[in-house]
N, C-alpha and C positions, 0 to 999 in steps of 0.2 A: 504494500500500500504506500501511496505517496503521503506527504506531510498533511495535506488537507484531509484526506481520507482518514488518517490516523486521528486527527483532531476531532473529526465528526464521529468516529467510532467512540472515542473517549467521552464526548458529550452524550452520545446515545446511551452508552452503558452507565453513565452517571445517574440517570433517572431524573435529571433536572428538566424543568419546563422552560420552553422558549416562548415568551408571550410577545406577540406583535399586534398592535392595534389597541383599541379601547373597548373593554368589556361593556361599558355603558352604551356603546353604539351598536351592540349586537342586537339583532331583531329577536333572537331567542336565546335562552340560557345556554351556556357552553355544554351543560349536561344534555339538554335536548338536542343540540346540534350534533353531539357525539353519537346520539342514538338514531340519527336520521338514516332512513333507508329509502329505496325507490318507492316504497309503499306509503311513506309519510304523507299526510293529507296536504301539506304545504309544498310538496315537491311537484314542480311543473314538468320537468324532464330530468332524466339521469343519463350519465355516460359512464359505462363501466369498462371501457376498452383501454383505459390508461394502465401503464405498467406499474406505477407506484401509488396511484390514488383513484378514488371514485369521485366523480364530479356531479354535483346536483344544482340545477337551476331551481331556486326556491322563491316563493312569493309569500310575504308576510305583510299584512295590513296594506295591501296594494303596492308594495315596493318589491322590486326584484333584486335578488342577490345570487351570487355563485358561492357555493360551499364546496370546498375541496377537502376530502377526508383521506388521510393516509391509509393505505392498505395495511392490514396486519402483517402481511408477508408480500414484499414486492415480487412482481413477476420476473424481474431480472435479478439474478443472484450474485452478480459481481459487485465489488465495493461501490462503484459508481451508481449502480441500480439500487443497492441497499440504502444509500444515503442521498439519493436524488431528491426525495421529498424534503428531508432536512435541509439540504442545500438551498432549495427553493424558499423555504421559510426564512433561512438566514439571509438570503438576498432581499426578501421582503422587509426584513428588519433594517437592512442597509437603506432601502428606499424610504422607509418610514423616517429615518434619521434626516433625510434631506427633502421631505415633502413640502416644506415651506419655501424652498429655494425656487424662484421663478423659472429657472432652467429645467426644472423637473415637474412642471405643472400638469403635464399630460399623463403622468403615471396614475394608474387606477388606484383608488384609495383602498387600503386594507383596514377592515374594522374588526 
């Protein structure tokens, strides 16, 4: 494994949480979001072809959101596949850090 993969593995094995966004802006509780399935009444459509995540288009109180849930087991078993979802969340954290910079105004907001 390369240095980035080793750092991601260390973080993953630590059991620490990586929080990106503001819980007060979530349309549903984190617990309910974690239980979301394609059959949930607020799911408009679902996409289960992803290698590392399930993606849901949800609608709550007339507003649309995209929920991306990490697969319990990635379909790709190499280190890049195993840590791809974590890598994406880490990059979202990087974007969140610069969201008020006008040069980055077109980045989709993470809540």
